[in-house]
All heavy atoms as a GROMACS GRO file, in nm:
protein
  606
    1MET      N    1   0.458  -1.366   2.422
    1MET     CA    2   0.418  -1.447   2.308
    1MET      C    3   0.292  -1.386   2.246
    1MET      O    4   0.200  -1.348   2.316
    1MET     CB    5   0.392  -1.590   2.352
    1MET     CG    6   0.338  -1.675   2.242
    1MET     SD    7   0.308  -1.844   2.294
    1MET     CE    8   0.448  -1.920   2.221
    2TYR      N    9   0.293  -1.376   2.116
    2TYR     CA   10   0.178  -1.319   2.046
    2TYR      C   11   0.064  -1.420   2.036
    2TYR      O   12   0.085  -1.540   2.038
    2TYR     CB   13   0.218  -1.275   1.905
    2TYR     CG   14   0.309  -1.156   1.905
    2TYR    CD1   15   0.440  -1.166   1.860
    2TYR    CD2   16   0.264  -1.033   1.948
    2TYR    CE1   17   0.524  -1.057   1.859
    2TYR    CE2   18   0.346  -0.923   1.948
    2TYR     CZ   19   0.476  -0.934   1.904
    2TYR     OH   20   0.558  -0.826   1.903
    3LYS      N   21  -0.057  -1.365   2.023
    3LYS     CA   22  -0.177  -1.448   2.014
    3LYS      C   23  -0.251  -1.418   1.884
    3LYS      O   24  -0.219  -1.323   1.814
    3LYS     CB   25  -0.269  -1.420   2.133
    3LYS     CG   26  -0.203  -1.448   2.267
    3LYS     CD   27  -0.299  -1.427   2.382
    3LYS     CE   28  -0.302  -1.280   2.420
    3LYS     NZ   29  -0.382  -1.253   2.539
    4ILE      N   30  -0.351  -1.503   1.855
    4ILE     CA   31  -0.434  -1.488   1.736
    4ILE      C   32  -0.578  -1.467   1.780
    4ILE      O   33  -0.629  -1.542   1.864
    4ILE     CB   34  -0.424  -1.610   1.644
    4ILE    CG1   35  -0.281  -1.632   1.599
    4ILE    CG2   36  -0.518  -1.595   1.524
    4ILE    CD1   37  -0.259  -1.760   1.520
    5ALA      N   38  -0.643  -1.366   1.723
    5ALA     CA   39  -0.782  -1.335   1.757
    5ALA      C   40  -0.870  -1.349   1.634
    5ALA      O   41  -0.823  -1.334   1.520
    5ALA     CB   42  -0.794  -1.194   1.811
    6VAL      N   43  -0.996  -1.379   1.658
    6VAL     CA   44  -1.096  -1.385   1.551
    6VAL      C   45  -1.212  -1.296   1.594
    6VAL      O   46  -1.265  -1.310   1.703
    6VAL     CB   47  -1.146  -1.529   1.526
    6VAL    CG1   48  -1.243  -1.531   1.410
    6VAL    CG2   49  -1.030  -1.622   1.503
    7LEU      N   50  -1.251  -1.206   1.506
    7LEU     CA   51  -1.353  -1.107   1.535
    7LEU      C   52  -1.464  -1.119   1.432
    7LEU      O   53  -1.436  -1.120   1.312
    7LEU     CB   54  -1.288  -0.968   1.529
    7LEU     CG   55  -1.364  -0.846   1.568
    7LEU    CD1   56  -1.402  -0.852   1.716
    7LEU    CD2   57  -1.280  -0.722   1.543
    8GLY      N   58  -1.588  -1.132   1.479
    8GLY     CA   59  -1.699  -1.140   1.385
    8GLY      C   60  -1.825  -1.196   1.446
    8GLY      O   61  -1.836  -1.209   1.569
    9ASN      N   62  -1.917  -1.233   1.362
    9ASN     CA   63  -2.045  -1.289   1.404
    9ASN      C   64  -2.022  -1.420   1.479
    9ASN      O   65  -1.943  -1.504   1.436
    9ASN     CB   66  -2.132  -1.312   1.279
    9ASN     CG   67  -2.268  -1.364   1.314
    9ASN    OD1   68  -2.280  -1.471   1.372
    9ASN    ND2   69  -2.369  -1.288   1.279
   10ARG      N   70  -2.093  -1.438   1.589
   10ARG     CA   71  -2.076  -1.556   1.674
   10ARG      C   72  -2.090  -1.687   1.596
   10ARG      O   73  -2.011  -1.779   1.613
   10ARG     CB   74  -2.176  -1.554   1.789
   10ARG     CG   75  -2.165  -1.673   1.883
   10ARG     CD   76  -2.266  -1.668   1.996
   10ARG     NE   77  -2.258  -1.548   2.074
   10ARG     CZ   78  -2.173  -1.528   2.175
   10ARG    NH1   79  -2.088  -1.622   2.206
   10ARG    NH2   80  -2.173  -1.414   2.241
   11ASP      N   81  -2.187  -1.696   1.509
   11ASP     CA   82  -2.209  -1.819   1.433
   11ASP      C   83  -2.093  -1.850   1.338
   11ASP      O   84  -2.063  -1.966   1.314
   11ASP     CB   85  -2.339  -1.810   1.352
   11ASP     CG   86  -2.461  -1.802   1.441
   11ASP    OD1   87  -2.454  -1.850   1.557
   11ASP    OD2   88  -2.564  -1.749   1.396
   12CYS      N   89  -2.029  -1.748   1.287
   12CYS     CA   90  -1.919  -1.767   1.192
   12CYS      C   91  -1.788  -1.805   1.260
   12CYS      O   92  -1.707  -1.877   1.201
   12CYS     CB   93  -1.897  -1.640   1.110
   12CYS     SG   94  -2.035  -1.597   1.003
   13ILE      N   95  -1.766  -1.758   1.381
   13ILE     CA   96  -1.635  -1.777   1.444
   13ILE      C   97  -1.635  -1.880   1.556
   13ILE      O   98  -1.529  -1.915   1.607
   13ILE     CB   99  -1.580  -1.643   1.498
   13ILE    CG1  100  -1.664  -1.590   1.614
   13ILE    CG2  101  -1.568  -1.542   1.387
   13ILE    CD1  102  -1.604  -1.469   1.683
   14TYR      N  103  -1.750  -1.930   1.594
   14TYR     CA  104  -1.762  -2.020   1.709
   14TYR      C  105  -1.671  -2.142   1.697
   14TYR      O  106  -1.603  -2.180   1.793
   14TYR     CB  107  -1.907  -2.063   1.725
   14TYR     CG  108  -1.933  -2.151   1.844
   14TYR    CD1  109  -1.930  -2.098   1.972
   14TYR    CD2  110  -1.959  -2.286   1.829
   14TYR    CE1  111  -1.953  -2.177   2.082
   14TYR    CE2  112  -1.981  -2.367   1.939
   14TYR     CZ  113  -1.979  -2.311   2.065
   14TYR     OH  114  -2.001  -2.390   2.173
   15ALA      N  115  -1.666  -2.204   1.581
   15ALA     CA  116  -1.587  -2.326   1.563
   15ALA      C  117  -1.437  -2.300   1.572
   15ALA      O  118  -1.360  -2.391   1.605
   15ALA     CB  119  -1.620  -2.390   1.428
   16LEU      N  120  -1.394  -2.179   1.546
   16LEU     CA  121  -1.250  -2.148   1.550
   16LEU      C  122  -1.194  -2.149   1.692
   16LEU      O  123  -1.073  -2.162   1.711
   16LEU     CB  124  -1.223  -2.015   1.483
   16LEU     CG  125  -1.258  -2.011   1.333
   16LEU    CD1  126  -1.245  -1.870   1.279
   16LEU    CD2  127  -1.170  -2.107   1.256
   17ALA      N  128  -1.280  -2.140   1.791
   17ALA     CA  129  -1.234  -2.150   1.930
   17ALA      C  130  -1.179  -2.289   1.958
   17ALA      O  131  -1.088  -2.305   2.040
   17ALA     CB  132  -1.348  -2.117   2.025
   18ALA      N  133  -1.230  -2.390   1.889
   18ALA     CA  134  -1.182  -2.527   1.907
   18ALA      C  135  -1.037  -2.542   1.860
   18ALA      O  136  -0.967  -2.633   1.902
   18ALA     CB  137  -1.271  -2.625   1.832
   19LEU      N  138  -0.991  -2.452   1.775
   19LEU     CA  139  -0.853  -2.454   1.727
   19LEU      C  140  -0.758  -2.380   1.821
   19LEU      O  141  -0.639  -2.374   1.796
   19LEU     CB  142  -0.844  -2.391   1.588
   19LEU     CG  143  -0.922  -2.461   1.477
   19LEU    CD1  144  -0.915  -2.380   1.349
   19LEU    CD2  145  -0.868  -2.600   1.455
   20GLY      N  146  -0.813  -2.324   1.926
   20GLY     CA  147  -0.731  -2.253   2.023
   20GLY      C  148  -0.719  -2.104   1.997
   20GLY      O  149  -0.639  -2.037   2.061
   21LEU      N  150  -0.795  -2.052   1.903
   21LEU     CA  151  -0.792  -1.909   1.874
   21LEU      C  152  -0.883  -1.836   1.972
   21LEU      O  153  -0.985  -1.889   2.015
   21LEU     CB  154  -0.839  -1.882   1.731
   21LEU     CG  155  -0.765  -1.956   1.621
   21LEU    CD1  156  -0.823  -1.922   1.486
   21LEU    CD2  157  -0.617  -1.926   1.624
   22ASP      N  158  -0.847  -1.714   2.007
   22ASP     CA  159  -0.931  -1.632   2.093
   22ASP      C  160  -1.040  -1.570   2.007
   22ASP      O  161  -1.010  -1.498   1.910
   22ASP     CB  162  -0.848  -1.522   2.159
   22ASP     CG  163  -0.745  -1.575   2.256
   22ASP    OD1  164  -0.760  -1.690   2.302
   22ASP    OD2  165  -0.650  -1.502   2.287
   23THR      N  166  -1.165  -1.596   2.041
   23THR     CA  167  -1.277  -1.546   1.962
   23THR      C  168  -1.344  -1.430   2.034
   23THR      O  169  -1.358  -1.431   2.156
   23THR     CB  170  -1.380  -1.657   1.933
   23THR    OG1  171  -1.426  -1.712   2.056
   23THR    CG2  172  -1.319  -1.766   1.848
   24PHE      N  173  -1.385  -1.332   1.956
   24PHE     CA  174  -1.452  -1.214   2.008
   24PHE      C  175  -1.576  -1.188   1.922
   24PHE      O  176  -1.568  -1.122   1.819
   24PHE     CB  177  -1.358  -1.092   2.005
   24PHE     CG  178  -1.238  -1.110   2.092
   24PHE    CD1  179  -1.122  -1.168   2.042
   24PHE    CD2  180  -1.241  -1.072   2.224
   24PHE    CE1  181  -1.011  -1.186   2.122
   24PHE    CE2  182  -1.130  -1.089   2.306
   24PHE     CZ  183  -1.016  -1.146   2.255
   25PRO      N  184  -1.690  -1.242   1.964
   25PRO     CA  185  -1.812  -1.224   1.885
   25PRO      C  186  -1.865  -1.081   1.894
   25PRO      O  187  -1.862  -1.019   2.000
   25PRO     CB  188  -1.910  -1.323   1.949
   25PRO     CG  189  -1.857  -1.350   2.084
   25PRO     CD  190  -1.711  -1.326   2.080
   26THR      N  191  -1.905  -1.029   1.780
   26THR     CA  192  -1.966  -0.897   1.773
   26THR      C  193  -2.094  -0.912   1.691
   26THR      O  194  -2.096  -0.883   1.572
   26THR     CB  195  -1.872  -0.794   1.709
   26THR    OG1  196  -1.834  -0.842   1.580
   26THR    CG2  197  -1.750  -0.768   1.792
   27ASP      N  198  -2.198  -0.959   1.755
   27ASP     CA  199  -2.324  -0.984   1.686
   27ASP      C  200  -2.395  -0.857   1.642
   27ASP      O  201  -2.469  -0.856   1.546
   27ASP     CB  202  -2.416  -1.067   1.775
   27ASP     CG  203  -2.363  -1.208   1.797
   27ASP    OD1  204  -2.292  -1.258   1.708
   27ASP    OD2  205  -2.391  -1.266   1.902
   28SER      N  206  -2.373  -0.750   1.714
   28SER     CA  207  -2.448  -0.627   1.685
   28SER      C  208  -2.402  -0.557   1.559
   28SER      O  209  -2.478  -0.482   1.499
   28SER     CB  210  -2.438  -0.531   1.802
   28SER     OG  211  -2.304  -0.487   1.817
   29MET      N  212  -2.276  -0.578   1.518
   29MET     CA  213  -2.215  -0.509   1.405
   29MET      C  214  -2.221  -0.356   1.424
   29MET      O  215  -2.225  -0.279   1.330
   29MET     CB  216  -2.283  -0.545   1.271
   29MET     CG  217  -2.263  -0.687   1.232
   29MET     SD  218  -2.091  -0.721   1.203
   29MET     CE  219  -2.098  -0.893   1.163
   30ASN      N  220  -2.224  -0.314   1.551
   30ASN     CA  221  -2.219  -0.172   1.585
   30ASN      C  222  -2.080  -0.120   1.552
   30ASN      O  223  -1.981  -0.171   1.604
   30ASN     CB  224  -2.252  -0.153   1.733
   30ASN     CG  225  -2.254  -0.008   1.774
   30ASN    OD1  226  -2.190   0.077   1.713
   30ASN    ND2  227  -2.329   0.021   1.877
   31ASN      N  228  -2.073  -0.019   1.471
   31ASN     CA  229  -1.944   0.032   1.424
   31ASN      C  230  -1.855   0.080   1.538
   31ASN      O  231  -1.737   0.047   1.542
   31ASN     CB  232  -1.968   0.144   1.323
   31ASN     CG  233  -1.841   0.184   1.251
   31ASN    OD1  234  -1.743   0.112   1.251
   31ASN    ND2  235  -1.843   0.300   1.191
   32GLU      N  236  -1.908   0.156   1.632
   32GLU     CA  237  -1.827   0.210   1.741
   32GLU      C  238  -1.775   0.100   1.833
   32GLU      O  239  -1.658   0.099   1.869
   32GLU     CB  240  -1.907   0.311   1.821
   32GLU     CG  241  -1.914   0.448   1.756
   32GLU     CD  242  -1.982   0.548   1.848
   32GLU    OE1  243  -1.965   0.538   1.971
   32GLU    OE2  244  -2.052   0.634   1.795
   33ASP      N  245  -1.864   0.010   1.873
   33ASP     CA  246  -1.822  -0.098   1.964
   33ASP      C  247  -1.721  -0.191   1.898
   33ASP      O  248  -1.623  -0.231   1.959
   33ASP     CB  249  -1.943  -0.179   2.011
   33ASP     CG  250  -2.035  -0.098   2.101
   33ASP    OD1  251  -1.990   0.003   2.158
   33ASP    OD2  252  -2.153  -0.137   2.114
   34SER      N  253  -1.745  -0.224   1.772
   34SER     CA  254  -1.654  -0.313   1.700
   34SER      C  255  -1.520  -0.246   1.677
   34SER      O  256  -1.415  -0.310   1.689
   34SER     CB  257  -1.716  -0.354   1.567
   34SER     OG  258  -1.835  -0.426   1.588
   35ALA      N  259  -1.520  -0.118   1.644
   35ALA     CA  260  -1.394  -0.045   1.623
   35ALA      C  261  -1.316  -0.036   1.754
   35ALA      O  262  -1.194  -0.052   1.755
   35ALA     CB  263  -1.424   0.095   1.568
   36ARG      N  264  -1.385  -0.013   1.864
   36ARG     CA  265  -1.319  -0.008   1.994
   36ARG      C  266  -1.256  -0.142   2.028
   36ARG      O  267  -1.143  -0.149   2.077
   36ARG     CB  268  -1.420   0.033   2.100
   36ARG     CG  269  -1.359   0.072   2.232
   36ARG     CD  270  -1.460   0.127   2.331
   36ARG     NE  271  -1.551   0.224   2.270
   36ARG     CZ  272  -1.683   0.212   2.270
   36ARG    NH1  273  -1.742   0.111   2.329
   36ARG    NH2  274  -1.759   0.304   2.213
   37LEU      N  275  -1.328  -0.250   2.000
   37LEU     CA  276  -1.276  -0.384   2.026
   37LEU      C  277  -1.154  -0.412   1.939
   37LEU      O  278  -1.054  -0.465   1.987
   37LEU     CB  279  -1.384  -0.489   2.003
   37LEU     CG  280  -1.344  -0.634   2.020
   37LEU    CD1  281  -1.288  -0.660   2.161
   37LEU    CD2  282  -1.462  -0.725   1.992
   38LEU      N  283  -1.160  -0.375   1.813
   38LEU     CA  284  -1.046  -0.396   1.723
   38LEU      C  285  -0.924  -0.319   1.772
   38LEU      O  286  -0.813  -0.372   1.773
   38LEU     CB  287  -1.082  -0.354   1.580
   38LEU     CG  288  -0.970  -0.368   1.478
   38LEU    CD1  289  -0.928  -0.514   1.462
   38LEU    CD2  290  -1.013  -0.311   1.344
   39ARG      N  291  -0.942  -0.194   1.814
   39ARG     CA  292  -0.830  -0.116   1.867
   39ARG      C  293  -0.771  -0.181   1.991
   39ARG      O  294  -0.649  -0.186   2.007
   39ARG     CB  295  -0.875   0.027   1.899
   39ARG     CG  296  -0.880   0.119   1.780
   39ARG     CD  297  -0.897   0.263   1.820
   39ARG     NE  298  -1.019   0.289   1.895
   39ARG     CZ  299  -1.136   0.317   1.841
   39ARG    NH1  300  -1.148   0.323   1.710
   39ARG    NH2  301  -1.242   0.340   1.916
   40ARG      N  302  -0.856  -0.231   2.079
   40ARG     CA  303  -0.809  -0.296   2.202
   40ARG      C  304  -0.726  -0.420   2.168
   40ARG      O  305  -0.620  -0.444   2.228
   40ARG     CB  306  -0.927  -0.334   2.290
   40ARG     CG  307  -0.885  -0.394   2.423
   40ARG     CD  308  -1.003  -0.411   2.516
   40ARG     NE  309  -1.108  -0.493   2.459
   40ARG     CZ  310  -1.123  -0.623   2.486
   40ARG    NH1  311  -1.041  -0.685   2.566
   40ARG    NH2  312  -1.222  -0.691   2.431
   41LEU      N  313  -0.772  -0.500   2.071
   41LEU     CA  314  -0.698  -0.618   2.030
   41LEU      C  315  -0.566  -0.581   1.963
   41LEU      O  316  -0.463  -0.642   1.988
   41LEU     CB  317  -0.782  -0.704   1.936
   41LEU     CG  318  -0.909  -0.764   1.994
   41LEU    CD1  319  -0.989  -0.834   1.886
   41LEU    CD2  320  -0.878  -0.858   2.108
   42ALA      N  321  -0.569  -0.479   1.878
   42ALA     CA  322  -0.449  -0.436   1.806
   42ALA      C  323  -0.343  -0.381   1.900
   42ALA      O  324  -0.224  -0.397   1.877
   42ALA     CB  325  -0.486  -0.332   1.701
   43GLU      N  326  -0.385  -0.317   2.006
   43GLU     CA  327  -0.291  -0.262   2.103
   43GLU      C  328  -0.245  -0.366   2.203
   43GLU      O  329  -0.151  -0.342   2.279
   43GLU     CB  330  -0.355  -0.144   2.176
   43GLU     CG  331  -0.380  -0.026   2.084
   43GLU     CD  332  -0.467   0.081   2.147
   43GLU    OE1  333  -0.506   0.065   2.265
   43GLU    OE2  334  -0.497   0.179   2.079
   44GLY      N  335  -0.309  -0.483   2.204
   44GLY     CA  336  -0.272  -0.590   2.296
   44GLY      C  337  -0.165  -0.680   2.237
   44GLY      O  338  -0.084  -0.638   2.154
   45ASP      N  339  -0.168  -0.805   2.277
   45ASP     CA  340  -0.066  -0.902   2.235
   45ASP      C  341  -0.107  -0.983   2.113
   45ASP      O  342  -0.061  -1.096   2.096
   45ASP     CB  343  -0.035  -0.999   2.350
   45ASP     CG  344   0.037  -0.930   2.464
   45ASP    OD1  345   0.100  -0.826   2.438
   45ASP    OD2  346   0.032  -0.981   2.577
   46TYR      N  347  -0.193  -0.930   2.029
   46TYR     CA  348  -0.242  -1.006   1.914
   46TYR      C  349  -0.163  -0.968   1.789
   46TYR      O  350  -0.161  -0.852   1.748
   46TYR     CB  351  -0.391  -0.981   1.893
   46TYR     CG  352  -0.472  -1.043   2.003
   46TYR    CD1  353  -0.509  -0.970   2.114
   46TYR    CD2  354  -0.506  -1.177   1.998
   46TYR    CE1  355  -0.581  -1.029   2.218
   46TYR    CE2  356  -0.578  -1.237   2.101
   46TYR     CZ  357  -0.614  -1.161   2.210
   46TYR     OH  358  -0.683  -1.220   2.312
   47ALA      N  359  -0.096  -1.066   1.730
   47ALA     CA  360  -0.018  -1.043   1.608
   47ALA      C  361  -0.104  -1.062   1.484
   47ALA      O  362  -0.078  -1.001   1.381
   47ALA     CB  363   0.101  -1.138   1.603
   48ILE      N  364  -0.205  -1.148   1.494
   48ILE     CA  365  -0.295  -1.174   1.382
   48ILE      C  366  -0.438  -1.158   1.432
   48ILE      O  367  -0.476  -1.213   1.535
   48ILE     CB  368  -0.275  -1.316   1.326
   48ILE    CG1  369  -0.132  -1.334   1.275
   48ILE    CG2  370  -0.376  -1.344   1.214
   48ILE    CD1  371  -0.098  -1.475   1.234
   49ILE      N  372  -0.516  -1.082   1.357
   49ILE     CA  373  -0.657  -1.064   1.388
   49ILE      C  374  -0.735  -1.099   1.263
   49ILE      O  375  -0.726  -1.030   1.162
   49ILE     CB  376  -0.689  -0.921   1.433
   49ILE    CG1  377  -0.604  -0.882   1.555
   49ILE    CG2  378  -0.838  -0.906   1.462
   49ILE    CD1  379  -0.615  -0.738   1.596
   50TYR      N  380  -0.809  -1.209   1.270
   50TYR     CA  381  -0.898  -1.246   1.160
   50TYR      C  382  -1.030  -1.174   1.180
   50TYR      O  383  -1.083  -1.168   1.291
   50TYR     CB  384  -0.922  -1.397   1.158
   50TYR     CG  385  -0.800  -1.478   1.120
   50TYR    CD1  386  -0.731  -1.553   1.214
   50TYR    CD2  387  -0.754  -1.478   0.989
   50TYR    CE1  388  -0.620  -1.627   1.180
   50TYR    CE2  389  -0.642  -1.552   0.953
   50TYR     CZ  390  -0.576  -1.626   1.048
   50TYR     OH  391  -0.466  -1.699   1.014
   51VAL      N  392  -1.086  -1.121   1.071
   51VAL     CA  393  -1.211  -1.046   1.075
   51VAL      C  394  -1.303  -1.102   0.967
   51VAL      O  395  -1.259  -1.121   0.853
   51VAL     CB  396  -1.186  -0.896   1.051
   51VAL    CG1  397  -1.314  -0.817   1.055
   51VAL    CG2  398  -1.088  -0.840   1.152
   52THR      N  399  -1.428  -1.127   1.001
   52THR     CA  400  -1.522  -1.176   0.900
   52THR      C  401  -1.543  -1.069   0.794
   52THR      O  402  -1.527  -0.949   0.820
   52THR     CB  403  -1.657  -1.216   0.962
   52THR    OG1  404  -1.712  -1.102   1.028
   52THR    CG2  405  -1.641  -1.332   1.059
   53GLU      N  406  -1.579  -1.111   0.674
   53GLU     CA  407  -1.596  -1.017   0.564
   53GLU      C  408  -1.703  -0.913   0.593
   53GLU      O  409  -1.688  -0.796   0.558
   53GLU     CB  410  -1.629  -1.092   0.435
   53GLU     CG  411  -1.511  -1.164   0.376
   53GLU     CD  412  -1.544  -1.232   0.245
   53GLU    OE1  413  -1.662  -1.238   0.207
   53GLU    OE2  414  -1.449  -1.279   0.180
   54ALA      N  415  -1.812  -0.955   0.655
   54ALA     CA  416  -1.920  -0.860   0.686
   54ALA      C  417  -1.870  -0.751   0.781
   54ALA      O  418  -1.900  -0.633   0.762
   54ALA     CB  419  -2.038  -0.934   0.747
   55LEU      N  420  -1.793  -0.790   0.879
   55LEU     CA  421  -1.741  -0.692   0.974
   55LEU      C  422  -1.630  -0.608   0.912
   55LEU      O  423  -1.612  -0.492   0.946
   55LEU     CB  424  -1.690  -0.762   1.101
   55LEU     CG  425  -1.654  -0.673   1.217
   55LEU    CD1  426  -1.774  -0.589   1.261
   55LEU    CD2  427  -1.605  -0.756   1.334
   56GLN      N  428  -1.557  -0.665   0.818
   56GLN     CA  429  -1.452  -0.591   0.750
   56GLN      C  430  -1.511  -0.470   0.677
   56GLN      O  431  -1.452  -0.363   0.676
   56GLN     CB  432  -1.377  -0.680   0.651
   56GLN     CG  433  -1.268  -0.606   0.579
   56GLN     CD  434  -1.211  -0.682   0.461
   56GLN    OE1  435  -1.270  -0.781   0.417
   56GLN    NE2  436  -1.098  -0.639   0.411
   57GLU      N  437  -1.626  -0.488   0.616
   57GLU     CA  438  -1.691  -0.376   0.546
   57GLU      C  439  -1.728  -0.265   0.643
   57GLU      O  440  -1.714  -0.148   0.612
   57GLU     CB  441  -1.814  -0.427   0.472
   57GLU     CG  442  -1.782  -0.519   0.358
   57GLU     CD  443  -1.906  -0.577   0.293
   57GLU    OE1  444  -2.018  -0.529   0.322
   57GLU    OE2  445  -1.892  -0.672   0.214
   58VAL      N  446  -1.774  -0.303   0.761
   58VAL     CA  447  -1.814  -0.205   0.863
   58VAL      C  448  -1.692  -0.131   0.918
   58VAL      O  449  -1.698  -0.012   0.946
   58VAL     CB  450  -1.892  -0.275   0.977
   58VAL    CG1  451  -1.918  -0.182   1.092
   58VAL    CG2  452  -2.020  -0.336   0.925
   59LEU      N  453  -1.580  -0.202   0.932
   59LEU     CA  454  -1.460  -0.147   0.994
   59LEU      C  455  -1.352  -0.106   0.895
   59LEU      O  456  -1.235  -0.095   0.932
   59LEU     CB  457  -1.401  -0.250   1.092
   59LEU     CG  458  -1.487  -0.288   1.210
   59LEU    CD1  459  -1.420  -0.397   1.291
   59LEU    CD2  460  -1.515  -0.167   1.296
   60ALA      N  461  -1.388  -0.082   0.773
   60ALA     CA  462  -1.288  -0.053   0.668
   60ALA      C  463  -1.197   0.063   0.706
   60ALA      O  464  -1.075   0.054   0.689
   60ALA     CB  465  -1.358  -0.025   0.536
   61ALA      N  466  -1.251   0.170   0.759
   61ALA     CA  467  -1.169   0.286   0.795
   61ALA      C  468  -1.076   0.254   0.911
   61ALA      O  469  -0.959   0.295   0.911
   61ALA     CB  470  -1.258   0.404   0.831
   62GLU      N  471  -1.124   0.181   1.008
   62GLU     CA  472  -1.042   0.144   1.123
   62GLU      C  473  -0.930   0.047   1.082
   62GLU      O  474  -0.816   0.060   1.128
   62GLU     CB  475  -1.129   0.081   1.231
   62GLU     CG  476  -1.058   0.054   1.360
   62GLU     CD  477  -1.019   0.181   1.433
   62GLU    OE1  478  -1.087   0.283   1.420
   62GLU    OE2  479  -0.917   0.176   1.504
   63ILE      N  480  -0.961  -0.047   0.996
   63ILE     CA  481  -0.861  -0.144   0.949
   63ILE      C  482  -0.752  -0.073   0.868
   63ILE      O  483  -0.636  -0.110   0.876
   63ILE     CB  484  -0.929  -0.256   0.868
   63ILE    CG1  485  -1.015  -0.342   0.961
   63ILE    CG2  486  -0.827  -0.341   0.794
   63ILE    CD1  487  -1.102  -0.443   0.890
   64GLU      N  488  -0.790   0.030   0.795
   64GLU     CA  489  -0.694   0.105   0.714
   64GLU      C  490  -0.584   0.167   0.801
   64GLU      O  491  -0.470   0.181   0.756
   64GLU     CB  492  -0.766   0.213   0.634
   64GLU     CG  493  -0.681   0.286   0.535
   64GLU     CD  494  -0.625   0.196   0.425
   64GLU    OE1  495  -0.692   0.099   0.386
   64GLU    OE2  496  -0.513   0.223   0.379
   65ARG      N  497  -0.614   0.200   0.925
   65ARG     CA  498  -0.516   0.258   1.016
   65ARG      C  499  -0.398   0.164   1.040
   65ARG      O  500  -0.287   0.209   1.067
   65ARG     CB  501  -0.580   0.289   1.152
   65ARG     CG  502  -0.682   0.398   1.148
   65ARG     CD  503  -0.744   0.419   1.283
   65ARG     NE  504  -0.640   0.448   1.383
   65ARG     CZ  505  -0.661   0.445   1.513
   65ARG    NH1  506  -0.779   0.413   1.560
   65ARG    NH2  507  -0.563   0.474   1.597
   66TYR      N  508  -0.422   0.034   1.030
   66TYR     CA  509  -0.319  -0.065   1.059
   66TYR      C  510  -0.254  -0.124   0.935
   66TYR      O  511  -0.169  -0.210   0.945
   66TYR     CB  512  -0.379  -0.178   1.144
   66TYR     CG  513  -0.436  -0.128   1.274
   66TYR    CD1  514  -0.572  -0.109   1.289
   66TYR    CD2  515  -0.353  -0.097   1.380
   66TYR    CE1  516  -0.625  -0.061   1.408
   66TYR    CE2  517  -0.404  -0.049   1.499
   66TYR     CZ  518  -0.540  -0.031   1.513
   66TYR     OH  519  -0.592   0.018   1.630
   67ARG      N  520  -0.291  -0.077   0.818
   67ARG     CA  521  -0.241  -0.135   0.693
   67ARG      C  522  -0.089  -0.126   0.679
   67ARG      O  523  -0.025  -0.218   0.632
   67ARG     CB  524  -0.308  -0.069   0.573
   67ARG     CG  525  -0.264  -0.130   0.441
   67ARG     CD  526  -0.347  -0.084   0.324
   67ARG     NE  527  -0.489  -0.108   0.339
   67ARG     CZ  528  -0.551  -0.224   0.316
   67ARG    NH1  529  -0.480  -0.328   0.279
   67ARG    NH2  530  -0.680  -0.236   0.330
   68ASN      N  531  -0.029  -0.017   0.721
   68ASN     CA  532   0.116   0.002   0.703
   68ASN      C  533   0.198  -0.040   0.824
   68ASN      O  534   0.318  -0.020   0.825
   68ASN     CB  535   0.145   0.148   0.668
   68ASN     CG  536   0.088   0.186   0.534
   68ASN    OD1  537   0.084   0.104   0.443
   68ASN    ND2  538   0.041   0.307   0.521
   69GLN      N  539   0.134  -0.098   0.924
   69GLN     CA  540   0.206  -0.142   1.043
   69GLN      C  541   0.242  -0.289   1.028
   69GLN      O  542   0.170  -0.366   0.965
   69GLN     CB  543   0.122  -0.122   1.168
   69GLN     CG  544   0.095   0.022   1.200
   69GLN     CD  545   0.019   0.037   1.330
   69GLN    OE1  546   0.003  -0.056   1.406
   69GLN    NE2  547  -0.030   0.158   1.354
   70LEU      N  548   0.352  -0.325   1.091
   70LEU     CA  549   0.396  -0.464   1.086
   70LEU      C  550   0.299  -0.555   1.163
   70LEU      O  551   0.260  -0.661   1.116
   70LEU     CB  552   0.536  -0.477   1.144
   70LEU     CG  553   0.599  -0.615   1.143
   70LEU    CD1  554   0.609  -0.666   1.001
   70LEU    CD2  555   0.735  -0.612   1.208
   71LEU      N  556   0.262  -0.512   1.282
   71LEU     CA  557   0.166  -0.588   1.364
   71LEU      C  558   0.055  -0.495   1.410
   71LEU      O  559   0.081  -0.379   1.438
   71LEU     CB  560   0.235  -0.647   1.486
   71LEU     CG  561   0.338  -0.757   1.460
   71LEU    CD1  562   0.403  -0.798   1.591
   71LEU    CD2  563   0.274  -0.876   1.392
   72PRO      N  564  -0.063  -0.541   1.415
   72PRO     CA  565  -0.112  -0.674   1.384
   72PRO      C  566  -0.145  -0.689   1.236
   72PRO      O  567  -0.172  -0.590   1.168
   72PRO     CB  568  -0.238  -0.687   1.468
   72PRO     CG  569  -0.294  -0.547   1.468
   72PRO     CD  570  -0.172  -0.457   1.472
   73ALA      N  571  -0.144  -0.812   1.189
   73ALA     CA  572  -0.193  -0.841   1.055
   73ALA      C  573  -0.342  -0.864   1.067
   73ALA      O  574  -0.385  -0.950   1.142
   73ALA     CB  575  -0.124  -0.965   1.000
   74ILE      N  576  -0.421  -0.784   0.998
   74ILE     CA  577  -0.566  -0.797   1.002
   74ILE      C  578  -0.608  -0.864   0.872
   74ILE      O  579  -0.591  -0.807   0.764
   74ILE     CB  580  -0.634  -0.662   1.023
   74ILE    CG1  581  -0.585  -0.601   1.154
   74ILE    CG2  582  -0.785  -0.678   1.023
   74ILE    CD1  583  -0.635  -0.461   1.182
   75ILE      N  584  -0.663  -0.985   0.884
   75ILE     CA  585  -0.689  -1.069   0.768
   75ILE      C  586  -0.838  -1.103   0.760
   75ILE      O  587  -0.895  -1.154   0.856
   75ILE     CB  588  -0.607  -1.200   0.777
   75ILE    CG1  589  -0.458  -1.166   0.791
   75ILE    CG2  590  -0.634  -1.291   0.658
   75ILE    CD1  591  -0.371  -1.282   0.827
   76PRO      N  592  -0.902  -1.075   0.646
   76PRO     CA  593  -1.044  -1.110   0.632
   76PRO      C  594  -1.063  -1.260   0.610
   76PRO      O  595  -0.980  -1.324   0.545
   76PRO     CB  596  -1.088  -1.031   0.508
   76PRO     CG  597  -0.963  -1.009   0.431
   76PRO     CD  598  -0.850  -1.003   0.530
   77ILE      N  599  -1.169  -1.312   0.668
   77ILE     CA  600  -1.203  -1.454   0.647
   77ILE      C  601  -1.346  -1.465   0.598
   77ILE      O  602  -1.425  -1.377   0.616
   77ILE     CB  603  -1.184  -1.539   0.774
   77ILE    CG1  604  -1.266  -1.484   0.891
   77ILE    CG2  605  -1.040  -1.547   0.810
   77ILE    CD1  606  -1.268  -1.574   1.011
   0.00000   0.00000   0.00000
């Protein structure tokens, strides 16, 4: 069964855990660490990965790798 992940600043995504989504806070906005985490989620059982807009800007090149793939859907919030 596929899962849904939320990636971004802890303050922005904290409330989404109450909805049952898997949250992955990345407070540092470190490009390498965040890109590694995104790759790990994309290669796992996550069909949808929500990413905060601030982190989307940092990970634009990494997100582009998944644009033409069916899964995962990477959606900015």
